KEFISE-146078 format. One line per 8 residues: their letters; for each residue x, y, z of C-alpha. Coordinates in Angstrom, 3 decimals, decimal comma. Layout:
# residues N
a) X:Y:Z; ...
END
This chain:
# residues 458
xxxxxxxx) 42,904:17,849:56,691; 40,092:15,408:57,213; 36,533:16,364:57,680; 36,494:15,157:61,327; 39,580:17,383:62,097; 37,664:20,366:60,369; 34,832:19,896:62,589; 36,798:19,840:65,867
xxxxxxxx) 39,137:22,561:65,165; 36,530:25,429:65,535; 35,446:23,984:68,941; 38,981:23,850:70,090; 39,557:27,518:68,988; 36,473:28,594:70,767; 37,489:26,962:73,969; 41,083:28,161:73,758
xxxxxxxx) 39,652:31,692:73,195; 37,429:31,574:76,084; 40,342:30,267:78,380; 42,610:33,117:77,161; 40,023:35,841:77,922; 39,491:34,532:81,477; 43,330:34,240:81,984; 43,684:37,792:80,784
xxxxxxxx) 40,909:39,064:83,181; 42,439:37,261:86,109; 45,854:38,616:85,223; 44,495:42,122:85,083; 42,788:41,596:88,541; 45,765:40,185:90,153; 48,266:42,616:88,692; 46,089:45,578:89,736
xxxxxxxx) 45,394:44,322:93,190; 48,545:45,754:94,703; 48,172:48,997:93,079; 44,642:49,147:94,198; 45,575:48,314:97,803; 48,405:50,822:98,000; 46,012:53,651:96,601; 43,450:52,739:99,195
xxxxxxxx) 46,077:52,877:101,962; 47,329:56,115:100,819; 43,865:57,728:100,619; 42,851:56,271:103,902; 45,934:57,920:105,565; 44,759:61,282:104,398; 43,000:63,860:106,729; 39,955:63,921:104,545
xxxxxxxx) 36,624:63,362:105,678; 35,166:59,809:105,320; 33,025:60,484:102,353; 35,712:61,775:100,125; 37,969:58,848:101,026; 35,269:56,319:100,037; 34,508:58,050:96,938; 38,240:58,049:95,908
xxxxxxxx) 38,500:54,254:96,981; 35,402:53,622:94,843; 36,608:55,422:91,834; 39,919:53,548:92,043; 38,161:50,241:92,368; 35,909:51,110:89,268; 38,993:51,971:87,347; 40,631:48,624:88,366
xxxxxxxx) 37,691:46,445:87,792; 36,695:48,302:84,561; 40,120:47,843:83,084; 39,791:44,069:83,668; 36,393:43,924:82,266; 37,452:45,964:79,165; 40,547:43,602:78,731; 38,226:40,658:79,004
xxxxxxxx) 35,632:42,188:76,533; 38,360:42,878:74,118; 39,813:39,421:74,245; 36,270:37,835:73,992; 35,607:40,128:70,810; 38,823:38,953:69,211; 37,884:35,315:70,116; 34,385:35,648:68,559
xxxxxxxx) 36,009:37,071:65,315; 38,604:34,248:65,105; 35,821:31,812:65,842; 33,539:33,043:62,985; 36,427:32,958:60,565; 37,598:29,446:61,655; 34,031:28,169:61,537; 33,591:29,707:58,045
xxxxxxxx) 36,856:28,109:56,858; 35,739:24,682:58,274; 32,430:24,880:56,440; 34,096:25,907:53,196; 33,148:29,488:53,219; 36,207:31,691:52,544; 34,583:35,073:52,415; 35,076:35,891:56,144
xxxxxxxx) 38,178:38,126:56,839; 39,613:39,864:60,002; 39,463:43,596:59,812; 42,867:45,373:60,046; 43,354:48,264:62,454; 43,706:51,113:60,310; 44,717:53,585:63,140; 47,681:51,591:64,553
xxxxxxxx) 51,373:52,342:63,940; 52,154:48,766:63,193; 50,129:46,283:61,086; 48,166:43,634:62,823; 50,332:40,529:62,054; 47,903:38,082:63,271; 45,021:39,383:61,131; 47,276:39,718:58,138
xxxxxxxx) 48,567:36,143:58,455; 45,016:34,787:58,999; 43,563:36,531:55,952; 46,690:35,204:54,000; 45,765:31,682:55,091; 42,200:32,194:54,331; 43,123:33,284:50,816; 45,563:30,310:50,387
xxxxxxxx) 42,998:27,884:51,317; 40,489:29,545:48,958; 42,728:29,215:45,964; 43,530:25,616:46,959; 39,869:24,897:47,351; 39,105:26,314:43,904; 41,885:24,388:42,234; 40,661:21,077:43,919
xxxxxxxx) 37,221:21,746:42,570; 38,475:22,622:39,039; 40,601:19,220:39,287; 37,437:17,459:40,532; 35,167:18,688:37,712; 37,846:17,964:35,122; 38,228:14,270:36,486; 34,432:13,944:36,623
xxxxxxxx) 34,082:15,239:32,997; 36,776:12,726:31,790; 35,270:9,848:33,659; 31,806:10,541:32,370; 33,020:10,750:28,722; 35,096:7,546:28,878; 33,873:4,524:26,835; 35,412:2,341:29,355
xxxxxxxx) 33,036:1,270:32,190; 34,284:2,741:35,571; 33,036:1,399:38,948; 34,364:2,879:42,304; 33,507:0,645:45,500; 34,030:1,417:49,149; 35,463:-0,976:51,858; 32,120:-2,902:52,028
xxxxxxxx) 31,918:-3,239:48,283; 29,150:-0,847:47,854; 29,056:1,088:44,591; 29,890:4,734:45,045; 30,541:5,874:41,490; 29,527:4,695:38,092; 29,898:6,551:34,675; 27,286:6,268:31,917
xxxxxxxx) 29,144:3,473:30,300; 29,024:1,401:33,535; 25,395:2,123:33,999; 24,786:1,106:30,494; 26,252:-2,308:31,318; 24,183:-2,616:34,356; 21,045:-1,430:32,624; 20,345:0,602:35,755
xxxxxxxx) 19,774:4,312:36,436; 22,150:6,100:38,837; 19,719:6,042:41,676; 19,153:2,474:41,241; 22,901:1,387:41,328; 24,722:3,781:43,688; 24,847:2,323:47,212; 24,028:-1,158:46,077
xxxxxxxx) 26,380:-4,034:47,091; 28,764:-5,723:44,327; 26,688:-8,855:44,881; 23,355:-7,225:44,169; 24,836:-5,736:40,868; 26,535:-8,992:39,959; 29,951:-7,674:40,105; 31,342:-9,640:42,923
xxxxxxxx) 33,138:-12,311:40,694; 34,779:-9,381:38,804; 36,176:-7,898:41,981; 37,409:-11,283:42,982; 39,262:-11,752:39,731; 42,880:-10,712:38,940; 43,733:-7,042:38,961; 44,744:-7,456:35,060
xxxxxxxx) 42,602:-10,026:33,591; 40,704:-10,990:30,254; 37,199:-12,377:30,946; 34,101:-13,475:28,984; 31,216:-11,836:30,849; 27,501:-11,368:30,199; 26,181:-8,169:31,723; 22,589:-7,059:31,518
xxxxxxxx) 23,515:-4,585:28,847; 26,173:-6,336:26,835; 28,083:-9,597:26,561; 31,612:-10,317:25,170; 35,171:-10,406:26,121; 36,457:-7,645:28,514; 39,589:-6,436:30,011; 39,448:-5,902:33,750
xxxxxxxx) 41,587:-3,540:35,652; 41,486:-2,810:39,472; 43,333:-0,028:41,506; 43,096:0,555:45,063; 42,997:3,985:46,811; 42,066:5,421:50,370; 39,666:8,138:51,338; 39,757:9,278:54,899
xxxxxxxx) 41,681:6,274:55,721; 39,128:3,850:54,332; 40,163:1,459:51,389; 38,376:1,991:48,107; 38,577:0,239:44,772; 38,287:1,274:41,171; 37,176:-1,365:38,657; 37,787:-0,521:34,816
xxxxxxxx) 35,916:-2,787:32,372; 36,704:-2,236:28,678; 35,196:-3,946:25,706; 38,193:-5,726:24,192; 36,373:-8,058:21,991; 34,411:-5,461:20,006; 37,757:-3,507:19,270; 39,438:-6,718:17,895
xxxxxxxx) 36,383:-7,681:15,912; 36,018:-4,343:14,384; 39,700:-4,312:13,308; 39,461:-7,837:11,888; 36,229:-7,055:10,062; 37,586:-3,851:8,584; 40,552:-5,805:7,313; 38,539:-8,422:5,780
xxxxxxxx) 36,211:-5,950:4,101; 38,998:-4,141:2,551; 40,376:-7,396:1,165; 36,857:-8,575:-0,149; 36,437:-5,069:-1,957; 39,586:-5,492:-3,793; 38,943:-9,140:-4,646; 35,440:-8,495:-5,836
xxxxxxxx) 36,663:-5,655:-8,022; 39,614:-7,590:-9,698; 37,787:-10,742:-9,969; 34,711:-9,212:-11,563; 36,807:-7,365:-14,058; 38,382:-10,663:-15,127; 35,088:-12,753:-15,219; 32,991:-10,385:-17,267
xxxxxxxx) 35,033:-10,411:-20,348; 35,615:-14,189:-20,052; 31,918:-14,862:-19,665; 31,028:-12,562:-22,540; 33,683:-13,983:-24,875; 32,861:-17,619:-24,192; 29,122:-16,912:-24,825; 29,940:-15,060:-28,204
xxxxxxxx) 32,172:-18,086:-29,345; 29,685:-20,514:-28,494; 27,017:-18,632:-30,514; 29,504:-18,480:-33,550; 29,965:-22,089:-33,383; 26,322:-22,780:-33,298; 25,874:-20,557:-36,345; 28,001:-22,859:-38,428
xxxxxxxx) 25,802:-25,202:-40,225; 26,166:-28,923:-40,596; 27,037:-28,459:-44,291; 30,214:-26,756:-43,377; 33,194:-29,001:-44,124; 35,602:-27,452:-41,522; 35,892:-27,720:-38,869; 34,861:-31,119:-38,224
xxxxxxxx) 31,797:-31,867:-35,968; 33,876:-33,718:-33,440; 36,140:-30,547:-33,314; 33,098:-28,306:-32,855; 31,643:-30,491:-30,174; 34,941:-30,480:-28,217; 35,199:-26,741:-28,563; 31,569:-26,227:-27,660
xxxxxxxx) 31,924:-28,409:-24,525; 35,053:-26,587:-23,446; 33,304:-23,032:-23,985; 30,425:-24,150:-22,173; 32,444:-25,221:-19,202; 34,108:-21,833:-19,256; 30,988:-20,044:-19,323; 29,486:-22,283:-16,529
xxxxxxxx) 32,624:-21,678:-14,282; 32,529:-17,901:-14,973; 28,950:-17,756:-14,002; 29,651:-19,855:-10,874; 32,661:-17,574:-9,927; 30,650:-14,427:-10,371; 27,702:-15,799:-8,185; 30,430:-16,826:-5,569
xxxxxxxx) 31,639:-13,234:-5,526; 28,217:-11,738:-5,247; 27,301:-14,186:-2,594; 30,480:-13,663:-0,396; 30,800:-9,876:-0,874; 28,085:-9,477:1,776; 30,784:-9,725:4,331; 32,068:-6,572:2,860
xxxxxxxx) 28,664:-4,899:3,839; 27,944:-3,994:7,348; 24,878:-5,630:8,825; 21,777:-3,185:9,146; 19,343:-4,899:11,222; 15,732:-3,815:11,201; 15,043:-4,356:15,009; 11,526:-4,496:16,433
xxxxxxxx) 9,905:-6,618:19,330; 9,180:-10,270:18,235; 8,392:-13,567:19,922; 11,921:-15,346:19,949; 10,152:-18,541:21,327; 7,882:-18,826:18,307; 10,991:-18,454:15,991; 12,731:-21,158:17,754
xxxxxxxx) 9,676:-23,557:17,553; 9,659:-22,986:13,712; 13,286:-24,314:13,234; 12,598:-28,080:13,012; 10,245:-27,335:10,078; 12,737:-25,133:8,246; 15,590:-27,761:8,261; 13,837:-31,147:8,738
xxxxxxxx) 17,251:-32,971:8,005; 18,657:-31,452:11,264; 16,068:-33,809:13,226; 16,128:-30,813:15,881; 14,489:-31,255:19,231; 13,869:-28,342:21,651; 14,524:-28,431:25,389; 13,584:-25,533:27,661
xxxxxxxx) 15,090:-25,118:31,060; 12,560:-24,167:33,582; 9,150:-22,767:32,884; 8,860:-20,347:30,100; 6,000:-17,897:29,313; 3,940:-18,315:26,188; 5,918:-15,719:24,416; 9,607:-14,684:24,783
xxxxxxxx) 9,898:-10,993:23,825; 13,175:-10,047:22,134; 14,177:-6,760:20,413; 15,975:-7,505:17,162; 15,716:-8,388:13,645; 13,660:-11,542:13,218; 15,017:-12,224:9,580; 18,653:-11,950:10,760
xxxxxxxx) 18,074:-13,964:13,857; 16,572:-16,790:11,760; 19,460:-16,777:9,525; 21,808:-16,995:12,576; 20,044:-20,140:13,712; 19,897:-21,606:10,045; 23,638:-21,187:9,765; 24,242:-22,950:12,933
xxxxxxxx) 22,058:-25,779:12,152; 23,623:-26,173:8,685; 27,013:-26,187:10,306; 25,895:-29,036:12,536; 24,309:-30,964:9,682; 27,582:-30,633:7,559; 29,609:-31,939:10,504; 27,427:-35,084:10,405
xxxxxxxx) 25,875:-34,243:13,877; 22,261:-34,938:13,273; 20,044:-35,292:15,214; 20,718:-31,851:16,901; 19,455:-30,654:20,153; 18,614:-26,975:21,195; 18,426:-25,885:24,914; 16,949:-22,598:25,763
xxxxxxxx) 17,566:-20,667:29,137; 15,390:-17,528:29,582; 17,114:-15,701:32,394; 19,812:-14,921:31,543; 18,980:-15,670:27,873; 21,224:-18,372:26,706; 20,645:-20,812:23,744; 22,919:-23,879:23,231
xxxxxxxx) 22,931:-26,025:19,971; 24,433:-29,384:20,477; 25,428:-31,758:17,674; 26,887:-35,345:17,568; 29,390:-34,777:14,854; 33,096:-35,028:14,477; 33,905:-32,044:16,867; 36,187:-29,145:16,224
xxxxxxxx) 39,173:-29,900:13,917; 40,744:-26,418:14,190; 39,339:-24,112:16,860; 41,663:-21,289:16,214; 40,332:-20,870:12,617; 36,493:-21,274:13,392; 35,783:-17,561:12,678; 38,209:-16,942:9,854
xxxxxxxx) 36,411:-16,147:6,718; 36,378:-18,729:3,859; 38,255:-21,120:6,123; 36,512:-24,576:6,078; 37,201:-28,137:6,713; 34,019:-29,382:5,016; 33,776:-30,470:1,530; 30,775:-28,493:0,762
xxxxxxxx) 31,410:-25,788:3,266; 31,838:-22,001:2,136; 33,628:-20,780:5,276; 31,350:-17,791:5,860; 28,396:-19,343:7,966; 29,925:-19,024:11,304; 31,426:-15,508:10,586; 27,883:-14,240:9,648
xxxxxxxx) 26,400:-16,041:12,518; 28,817:-14,358:14,931; 28,095:-10,930:13,291; 24,578:-11,140:13,803; 25,051:-12,280:17,447; 27,047:-9,217:18,179; 24,837:-6,658:16,543; 22,102:-7,937:18,880
xxxxxxxx) 24,186:-7,453:22,030; 25,156:-11,167:22,198; 28,173:-13,523:21,813; 28,694:-16,847:20,009; 31,040:-19,458:21,290; 31,863:-23,013:19,872; 33,467:-25,714:21,921; 33,602:-29,264:22,007
xxxxxxxx) 31,136:-31,153:24,206; 32,227:-32,350:27,516; 29,600:-35,208:27,721; 30,541:-36,907:24,449; 31,444:-36,529:20,896; 30,292:-33,518:19,061; 30,232:-29,784:19,398; 28,011:-27,157:21,205
xxxxxxxx) 27,401:-23,622:19,895; 26,575:-21,317:22,835; 24,605:-17,976:22,195; 24,386:-15,619:25,075; 22,471:-12,305:24,904; 22,200:-9,381:27,396; 18,617:-9,958:28,108; 15,195:-10,207:26,252
xx) 14,562:-6,606:25,401; 11,280:-4,968:24,790
END
């Protein structure tokens, strides 16, 4: 039953009650009129004095009219009782009941049925409230962002995850249109879609799901937004971390004795004086050169393992508010060989506050610059857009040889590349609520690395 029908039902019941009471009174008057007329005729034909006759006629009239009035009052009383119960039911109060007539031989069936109806509706109401509370608790604890929109695309419901994406309090979001919240493009997307999106509170790859439902005949829409990229990245990172831990353990166990043994042999050879007849000097020189090479390669591999084992350790940024604009302006001096030029879209303030780890952010840009330099892309160009925060680094190199393996650890197409620079750069961007994408330039040869962040935070 809709709310509109609940509001109309009590009025209809009261009007019907008043009509029934009036009809009952008229029926009593009409039904008693022949008997009253007959009594008056019989009394008038008596040989009594005029005053006794008038007294009898008046008593009969009072009895007739009093009975009709009593029936009307009784019906009106029942009408008021029914009206109170129905009005209470319509307003959600199920504490009102009709009192059963204890002195009657037969139970009051109408009162019993109405009380049973009230009890049944009360139980249904309690079950509905319990189901609503359960659904609300489930929605509030979901990691998936849930948005509910009405037919005019105004936001009606948003759980904490959704409010976190919007970076708004509940009172600032509820009632706003999808256009004001920047969600109109998502509502126009496919009901089942994967989409790269930058929200005020996060950026990345998202899975979108939409469901339609109705409330009081009006169409509503549910939008579910789940962070798919973070799940995939986490699983991928965990797999590589496990692999790196095993490799580090096994390689170090092998390299340590090799380095120690080669060093010992080299010292023994050096201890042999020139007067020793054997082995010969040429033989000693060859062995010393070979052992020196073994020792050098062992140290190199050990350094390689230590340097690359940082992928197995999670990043722990020490975040604080710093001037991102000043950091970007320092980049040309850090790597002069990049021949970096800076371009700022629109008017920028003197300082661009950002909440993050300055050291990690500097390492992120250094890795991207080195990647462009190794690809032969100098001179490089950096473009900055403040709102929303977007940084694009463009090079003039050979482009992307294998885009599918860009972020696979240790995969590289460069002769001097290590295969971890882009992986670390993406990890740093994601731990600062950002995303990193590499793609071929559309305006010429080369590649562009695009960084997008939720917003400058302070």
